[in-house]
Legacy VTK file of the C-alpha trace (Angstrom):
# vtk DataFile Version 3.0
C-alpha trace
ASCII
DATASET POLYDATA
POINTS 368 float
10.813 -9.830 13.367
11.020 -14.040 13.097
12.232 -16.553 10.737
9.278 -16.665 8.714
9.241 -17.083 4.862
6.440 -15.502 3.022
5.458 -15.530 -0.980
4.577 -12.564 -2.565
3.076 -13.471 -6.179
2.677 -10.691 -8.656
4.977 -7.700 -8.941
2.439 -5.104 -9.465
2.514 -1.932 -7.096
0.491 -3.583 -4.569
2.708 -6.746 -4.451
5.797 -4.563 -4.600
4.829 -2.543 -1.951
3.790 -5.611 0.346
7.070 -7.267 -0.063
9.289 -4.281 0.666
7.402 -3.343 4.100
7.733 -7.074 5.146
11.033 -7.423 4.465
12.087 -3.876 6.156
10.601 -5.716 9.115
12.569 -8.727 9.045
10.755 -10.995 7.072
12.267 -13.192 4.682
10.262 -12.575 1.006
10.276 -14.715 -2.042
8.775 -12.773 -4.808
7.377 -14.728 -8.185
6.450 -13.100 -11.178
5.469 -14.589 -14.361
6.526 -11.648 -16.717
9.905 -10.905 -17.597
10.067 -7.709 -15.044
8.174 -6.007 -12.519
5.442 -3.616 -13.031
1.859 -4.805 -14.109
0.217 -2.169 -15.140
2.421 0.324 -14.181
5.013 -2.033 -16.667
6.834 -0.046 -19.345
7.086 -1.121 -22.729
10.201 -1.510 -24.609
9.839 -0.840 -28.683
12.534 -0.578 -31.377
11.789 1.531 -34.482
12.439 0.787 -37.986
15.763 2.898 -37.898
16.988 1.146 -34.851
15.584 3.797 -31.920
14.644 2.518 -29.006
11.334 3.866 -27.463
10.024 3.209 -24.032
6.326 3.759 -23.304
4.289 3.891 -19.860
1.252 2.105 -21.655
-0.558 1.478 -18.855
-0.864 3.856 -15.855
0.102 7.264 -16.914
0.231 8.888 -13.725
-1.101 8.361 -10.041
-2.543 10.931 -7.622
-2.364 10.401 -3.690
-4.886 11.591 -1.020
-4.031 9.052 1.597
-1.716 10.431 4.206
0.287 7.157 4.662
0.681 6.540 1.036
1.887 10.227 0.594
4.566 9.386 3.204
5.771 6.172 1.208
5.633 8.483 -2.030
7.555 11.141 -0.683
10.529 8.953 0.502
10.294 7.220 -2.988
10.860 11.104 -4.023
13.631 11.153 -1.908
15.106 8.170 -3.715
14.845 9.667 -7.367
12.095 7.021 -7.958
9.202 9.343 -8.305
8.570 13.260 -9.436
5.583 15.184 -10.013
4.439 15.600 -13.575
3.986 19.457 -13.835
2.104 19.857 -16.755
-1.303 21.048 -18.143
-4.125 18.660 -18.423
-7.566 19.262 -20.338
-10.176 17.531 -22.451
-11.451 17.346 -25.994
-15.003 17.323 -27.073
-15.236 15.415 -30.570
-18.358 16.791 -31.103
-17.383 20.448 -30.931
-13.482 19.652 -31.723
-12.970 21.934 -29.192
-10.662 21.516 -25.951
-12.151 22.421 -22.239
-9.279 23.818 -19.964
-9.796 21.799 -16.652
-7.289 23.164 -14.684
-9.911 24.366 -12.229
-10.509 20.915 -11.390
-8.679 20.118 -7.939
-6.969 16.542 -8.950
-3.930 16.842 -6.903
-0.281 16.205 -7.822
0.150 13.999 -10.718
2.897 11.652 -9.714
5.041 9.328 -12.386
7.938 7.088 -11.703
11.352 8.438 -12.965
13.030 7.043 -15.478
9.877 4.896 -15.923
6.638 4.000 -13.982
7.741 0.503 -13.310
10.787 1.950 -11.638
9.156 1.997 -8.254
8.385 -1.697 -8.569
11.632 -2.324 -9.669
13.444 -0.945 -7.023
11.018 -2.487 -4.214
11.278 -5.884 -5.775
15.194 -5.595 -5.148
15.198 -4.204 -1.602
17.091 -5.720 0.758
15.162 -9.026 2.109
13.294 -9.269 -1.052
14.370 -12.432 -3.393
12.693 -11.365 -6.809
12.374 -14.666 -9.345
10.917 -13.346 -12.746
9.727 -15.299 -15.646
8.564 -18.005 -13.064
4.651 -18.581 -13.225
2.996 -20.209 -10.164
0.759 -23.002 -11.259
-0.434 -24.728 -7.936
-0.881 -22.810 -4.528
-1.020 -26.380 -2.246
-1.865 -25.701 1.823
0.036 -28.341 3.700
-2.614 -28.846 6.821
-0.184 -30.879 9.273
2.621 -28.172 8.539
0.510 -25.094 8.574
2.606 -24.130 5.483
2.032 -23.415 1.720
3.800 -25.180 -0.968
4.116 -23.347 -4.461
4.749 -25.194 -7.485
5.870 -23.594 -11.017
4.154 -24.052 -14.293
7.149 -26.166 -15.564
6.721 -28.620 -12.602
9.532 -27.108 -10.037
8.677 -27.223 -6.777
9.436 -23.545 -5.709
9.365 -23.959 -1.932
7.435 -24.093 1.274
6.156 -20.693 2.779
4.727 -19.929 6.182
2.332 -17.486 4.606
1.276 -16.006 0.870
0.532 -12.800 -0.836
-1.510 -12.970 -3.797
-1.425 -9.720 -5.466
-2.257 -10.962 -9.005
-5.891 -11.336 -9.703
-5.182 -14.060 -12.607
-3.787 -16.192 -9.369
-6.885 -16.312 -7.369
-10.033 -15.498 -9.931
-11.557 -18.177 -12.160
-12.533 -14.824 -14.314
-9.622 -15.352 -16.326
-9.466 -18.991 -17.009
-10.548 -18.110 -20.757
-7.077 -15.544 -21.133
-4.573 -17.995 -19.559
-6.071 -21.112 -20.554
-5.467 -22.693 -17.231
-6.975 -23.025 -13.885
-6.222 -20.637 -11.226
-3.425 -21.601 -8.716
-5.455 -21.160 -5.979
-8.426 -23.369 -5.248
-11.132 -21.556 -3.834
-12.185 -24.616 -2.005
-9.568 -23.795 0.266
-11.012 -20.438 1.115
-14.583 -20.811 1.153
-15.242 -17.533 2.966
-13.516 -15.758 0.144
-14.463 -17.476 -2.679
-17.938 -15.891 -3.657
-15.864 -12.083 -3.676
-13.021 -13.904 -6.003
-15.466 -15.720 -8.179
-16.289 -13.321 -10.667
-13.835 -9.895 -10.433
-15.185 -7.875 -13.266
-12.855 -5.822 -15.268
-12.739 -2.666 -17.831
-10.738 -3.783 -21.095
-8.516 -1.386 -22.901
-6.326 -0.954 -25.848
-3.312 0.767 -25.795
-1.897 2.963 -28.805
1.972 3.944 -28.376
2.954 6.474 -31.019
6.288 8.272 -31.886
6.326 11.373 -33.908
9.151 13.093 -35.533
7.276 16.501 -34.975
5.794 18.109 -31.742
1.951 18.233 -31.577
2.481 21.607 -29.443
0.944 23.572 -32.327
-2.193 21.569 -32.333
-2.580 20.290 -28.816
-2.315 22.776 -26.154
-2.023 19.936 -22.998
0.339 16.947 -22.571
-2.609 15.078 -21.548
-6.406 15.362 -22.141
-9.414 13.078 -21.832
-11.695 12.610 -24.940
-15.496 12.974 -24.891
-18.229 11.853 -27.244
-15.700 9.291 -29.148
-16.864 5.709 -29.235
-13.096 4.940 -29.800
-10.773 7.133 -27.710
-11.013 7.709 -23.844
-7.630 9.367 -22.848
-4.461 10.743 -24.747
-0.941 11.900 -22.973
2.321 12.865 -24.311
4.597 10.221 -22.420
7.624 11.725 -23.527
6.805 15.129 -21.495
7.155 13.395 -18.378
10.470 13.953 -16.194
13.173 11.947 -16.913
12.196 10.814 -20.255
13.875 11.052 -23.615
13.469 13.990 -25.878
14.774 12.490 -28.916
11.231 12.027 -30.007
7.605 12.705 -29.302
5.772 10.158 -27.805
1.982 9.746 -27.040
-0.112 6.878 -25.379
-3.736 6.680 -26.690
-6.306 4.567 -24.582
-9.329 3.325 -26.007
-13.016 3.351 -24.910
-14.117 0.304 -22.621
-16.744 -0.174 -25.322
-14.652 -0.273 -28.208
-12.144 -2.882 -26.563
-15.018 -4.935 -25.650
-16.381 -4.980 -29.432
-12.862 -6.096 -30.560
-12.671 -9.029 -27.945
-16.171 -10.273 -28.703
-15.109 -10.426 -32.253
-11.922 -11.962 -31.688
-12.128 -13.574 -28.013
-10.126 -13.222 -25.040
-7.289 -15.194 -26.004
-3.724 -13.061 -26.540
-4.595 -11.159 -29.686
-3.223 -12.033 -33.032
-0.679 -9.532 -34.807
-3.249 -8.983 -37.411
-5.761 -7.926 -34.745
-3.252 -5.612 -32.858
-2.263 -4.020 -36.334
-6.189 -3.420 -37.276
-6.822 -1.786 -33.879
-3.636 0.363 -34.099
-4.754 1.805 -37.375
-8.454 2.291 -36.068
-7.398 4.133 -32.855
-4.978 6.481 -34.884
-7.708 6.797 -37.781
-10.026 8.065 -34.751
-7.313 10.494 -33.344
-6.584 11.639 -36.871
-10.415 12.414 -37.500
-9.876 14.867 -34.618
-7.887 17.125 -36.825
-5.116 16.995 -34.127
-2.707 15.646 -36.015
-1.785 16.465 -39.055
1.306 13.809 -39.750
1.703 10.082 -39.613
3.968 8.595 -36.981
7.196 7.086 -37.595
5.852 4.134 -35.030
2.641 2.992 -33.830
1.681 -0.339 -32.122
-1.193 -1.598 -30.195
-1.192 -3.263 -27.074
-4.398 -5.123 -25.161
-5.186 -4.717 -21.480
-7.580 -7.901 -20.928
-7.722 -7.561 -17.422
-5.762 -4.984 -15.741
-8.662 -2.374 -15.228
-10.694 -3.766 -12.060
-14.498 -2.565 -12.234
-15.082 -3.459 -8.762
-13.782 -3.315 -4.987
-14.271 -6.686 -3.126
-12.619 -5.141 0.232
-13.497 -1.699 0.375
-13.524 -1.258 4.015
-10.497 -4.019 4.812
-8.469 -3.153 2.216
-7.517 -6.793 1.330
-9.021 -10.371 2.196
-7.221 -11.778 4.837
-7.135 -15.551 5.935
-5.358 -15.560 9.791
-5.416 -19.666 9.760
-3.716 -20.228 6.401
-1.805 -16.988 6.540
-3.311 -15.692 2.995
-3.550 -12.494 2.015
-5.052 -11.499 -1.057
-4.514 -7.581 -2.259
-4.561 -5.352 -5.189
-6.592 -2.654 -6.701
-9.253 -4.971 -7.083
-9.740 -4.759 -3.123
-9.843 -1.075 -2.907
-10.343 1.304 -5.892
-9.080 0.822 -9.464
-6.074 3.041 -9.577
-2.263 2.865 -8.339
-3.077 4.760 -4.844
-6.041 1.729 -4.025
-3.463 -0.770 -5.131
-0.629 0.556 -2.637
-2.951 1.218 0.161
-3.963 -2.748 -0.563
-0.625 -3.811 -0.825
0.384 -2.006 2.642
-2.474 -3.638 4.548
-1.820 -7.047 3.498
1.739 -6.286 5.059
-0.010 -4.874 8.358
-1.780 -8.471 8.613
1.158 -10.336 8.493
3.075 -7.928 10.612
0.190 -8.245 13.457
0.205 -12.008 13.134
4.068 -13.213 13.118
4.464 -10.696 15.760
2.329 -12.659 17.755
4.394 -15.812 17.238
LINES 1 369
368 0 1 2 3 4 5 6 7 8 9 10 11 12 13 14 15 16 17 18 19 20 21 22 23 24 25 26 27 28 29 30 31 32 33 34 35 36 37 38 39 40 41 42 43 44 45 46 47 48 49 50 51 52 53 54 55 56 57 58 59 60 61 62 63 64 65 66 67 68 69 70 71 72 73 74 75 76 77 78 79 80 81 82 83 84 85 86 87 88 89 90 91 92 93 94 95 96 97 98 99 100 101 102 103 104 105 106 107 108 109 110 111 112 113 114 115 116 117 118 119 120 121 122 123 124 125 126 127 128 129 130 131 132 133 134 135 136 137 138 139 140 141 142 143 144 145 146 147 148 149 150 151 152 153 154 155 156 157 158 159 160 161 162 163 164 165 166 167 168 169 170 171 172 173 174 175 176 177 178 179 180 181 182 183 184 185 186 187 188 189 190 191 192 193 194 195 196 197 198 199 200 201 202 203 204 205 206 207 208 209 210 211 212 213 214 215 216 217 218 219 220 221 222 223 224 225 226 227 228 229 230 231 232 233 234 235 236 237 238 239 240 241 242 243 244 245 246 247 248 249 250 251 252 253 254 255 256 257 258 259 260 261 262 263 264 265 266 267 268 269 270 271 272 273 274 275 276 277 278 279 280 281 282 283 284 285 286 287 288 289 290 291 292 293 294 295 296 297 298 299 300 301 302 303 304 305 306 307 308 309 310 311 312 313 314 315 316 317 318 319 320 321 322 323 324 325 326 327 328 329 330 331 332 333 334 335 336 337 338 339 340 341 342 343 344 345 346 347 348 349 350 351 352 353 354 355 356 357 358 359 360 361 362 363 364 365 366 367
């Protein structure tokens, strides 16, 4: 397209999709991610049991569905690359009040897709598509607009100059919203005074917190649980459970489950401990309470050989700030803000937003 250089901050599915599309259109893309690897809420957690066994968990988004035609086209391409497969298992619902399962297969939820061999496989592949230079373990401390150059300067947390760019894609809400300063302890890298027309929408993006519990069991639960994924009703503590090891491409060495807490339970813990990174003592307490809640259903008659909790403090947005536009866009400064918080709080919404951000740049750069 031209010699434009674009920085993408954040390697979740929205940023990864945007970076990949731009690179395919001849744009030079540098992607920055503070974590060691890509994925965001689609990341995969690697754990090691006491006996040295490697355990891999999709502890964020368990799967995704697709209804948008353009997204389906992308997913079919990923499927042909071996990055995605359909999770063909039965799902249901468990009512804690009646202690009974309810078959929900009649509901038209569509195909459930998962990354192979992990949910992060999609982002990992996109972040290394030709034309995308990915820099993991790099926290962006400041996004500075250079008015007389019509460009952006990015600075790292350690003070390094990360370079000058013709445009920026911010796909991580922590980059743009002051709502998360209590979590990171830092001022958001993007000064909202630079984008006053966006400021109101970005000022306070509400989120639903959640705790995830990762379990590994030596024996299968098929005798007591007829589904590989089920929602949990009438529980103050648990909202979801799914058998992670039943997904395509996963190891069958042990049966692994992931539980998600209710939003109310997560908020009660955060109100007691604060928004800062939870201590090991807090996570141990949470893991015990979540597992006890599962045990109280009578579905798990034995102890797991591994259990560990993880907190998602800001991963699940509670609003959509750009439902019609699909992303926020400042044409003068060539700044796009995308993510699931723009469209809808699911994987498909994040993909749609990333595609919209890429489209804005394609339209603008083709005119230069």
